[in-house]
N, C-alpha and C positions, 0 to 999 in steps of 0.2 A: 503493498500499499504505500502511497505517495503524498506528500505534502505539497501544495504549490498555491501561488497566486497567480490568477489571470486578471487582465486588463481588458475588459470588454465594454465596448460603447464609451469610453472614458471612465469605467467604474471598476472597481478592484474587487474581486471576488476569491477568497480564502477558502481552500479545499483541504480538509482533514482524512486521511485514509483513503483518498481516490485510487480505484484501481487502475493501474497505469497503462492497462489496455483498452480505457476509455478514449473513445475518438472526441475531437474538438466539437463534432456535430452534437454527440449524445450528450456533451455537459452542457451546451446551451440548452437543447431544447428537453432533456429529462430533469437535470439537476438545477438549472437557473429558470427554466420555462420561457425561454428566449425562444418563440418557435417562428421567428421569421424565416431563418434559415429550413429548407424542406430537407426530408430523406425521400429521395426520388429513387435512385437504383442501387444506392450504398455501395457502387463500385468504381465511382470518379468517372461515370461515362455521360451522365446527365446534366451536370452543372448546376441542379436544384439547390444544392448545399453550398454554393459559392459563399465565400467571407473574404474580407481584405485582412491579410497580415502585414502589419507594417508598409500598408498602402498597397500590397501587391495581392493578386487574387489568388484564392487557392479552395479545392475542392475539401472542404471540411470534413467529409465521411472518411477521407484516406490519411489524415494526419491525427496523431494521438496529441491529446491536451496537454500531457508532460513535457512536449516539445517546445510548448510556447510561454513558459515562464519568463516574464520580462516583456514579451511581445505586445504589440498594440494591436488590438484585434475589433474589427469593426464588423457588424451585421446590418441587414437592412433598418435595422430599429435605429442605428446610429448614423445612418444616413438621413434619414427623415421619416417623421411620423404624419399621421393624417392631417394634423393641424399644422403641420410646418414641413411641407413636401420641397424636397429638394429640385433644383432645375431639370434634373434628367427624370426624376419621379412625375413632376408635372408634364413633362413633355410625352412620356409613355402614356399618361392619362389623356392630352389632347390629342394624340394621334391615334388612340385605341390599339395600344401595342400590346394587349393580353386579352385572353379570352378567359380562360377557367382561373387564370392567376396563380396556379401553383408553382412556375418557374419563375415568376415575376421577380420575386427577391433576388434570386440568384442573376438573374439576367441584369436587375439593375446594378448589383453590387459589380457583377462582371464590367459592365458598361463604363461605371465610375471610373475603374482602374484603367479600362481603355482609353479613356480620354487623357489620362495623364501619361499614358504609355506614347500616345501620339504626339502630344506636347512636347515630350521629350525627344521625339524622332526616332523611337525604336522601330527598327523593321520587322515585317511579318514575314511569312512563309510565301506569299503572293508579291511581296515587293521588288519592283523591276529597278528602282534607283534606289540603292542601300544608303546614299549619301543624302537623299532628300526624298523619304517616304512619303507618298501621296495619301493621307490617311484620311481623306474625304470620299475616296473612291468606294463605290458600294463594294468592290470584291475585297478590299481592305477590310472594311467593318465587318464584312460577313466572314472572312477568314478568321479575323480576331474574336469573333463571338462564336466561331464554331463550336467550342467546349458546351456552349449551353443549348440544350435540346428544348425545342417549345413543340410540345405534341399537338398543338391546336393550330400550329403552322401560321402563327402571327408572324413570321420573319418580315415579309414586306414593311410593316408598321413599325416594327422593331427598328429596321434599319433606319426608316425616316425620323423617328423620334431621338435615336443616337446622333445622327447627322445634324438635325438642327440643333442641338447642344453644341456638337463639336465643334461646328462651323463657327458658332458664337465665340467659344471659349479659344479658339485659335486666333480670331480676329481680335479678341480682348487683349491676347498676350501679345499682340504685336508680331506674331510669327510670320515670317516671309512666305506667301502663298502666289504661285503665278496664276496665270490666267484660267490654266485647264483647272487646277485645283479648286479655283474660286467659283465653280459652278457650284449651285445648290443643288446637293443630291437629294434633298428633301422633296425638291420638285419632281424628280424623275418619276414617270408614271412606271412603278416596278408591279409587274404582274407575276402571278405563281409563285414557285418556290426558286430561290436564286440559286444558280449553277454555276462553276467556275468556266473560264474559257477553256478552248481544246489545247491540250498540249502539245509540244513539238512532234512526239510520237503520232498522235491522233491526226495532224495534218500534215503528215509525210514530211517533216522536218523543216517546214516553213517557220518563219519568224513567229513568235506568239504575238497576239494581239497587242499594238502600244496603248500606252496609258490614254491617250486622246480618245480611244475609241471604246475604252473600257465602260464608259458610263453609258454608251448609245448600246452596247452588247449586254448590258444587265437587265435591258427590257425584252430582250427575246427569250425563248423557250431554252429546253435543256440542250446542251451541244451534242 
């Protein structure tokens, strides 16, 4: 048994004789009754349990609570409550970026970290220019949110909500955005479930679609 102190949503919680096998998700839900993080698959595949650890997103069902003594842990409750929604939470509401709402806490936690990652110009798996990641492209947002599954398939509106807040954050932080990046992704007519552009192997070794064509290609169907 383990004694530790966890800082969750800027409040300290002390635990005596906690089973060291207890996950951070179970500590929140079963010991502290912080029920925003959801237990979906319990295998780290759906993202419903996403929390922020020192500002970075993590699947709380896969990490042990004893690993986070001294860390700053944030759940959806620490991002905003019904009477004081964060800008991202309000955007999810405005754009109807949820249906059943079960995955929404994890989606918003993940998107909160995503915005900070893009502001710091971290590249993703689909980034074509590693020196100047174009975080406002639909493909970039979809790739960075790919660890969060929405079984109701509200993906188009999730992308719209994130892109609205992301663009505002980038502009307010005086980031350098070229004319292509400055196109409003929120205004793109996205239909169906987004799928990535074809790989070089799929199109016979031809060049992959360039960034300037990415937003337009996102309007089409599956490749």
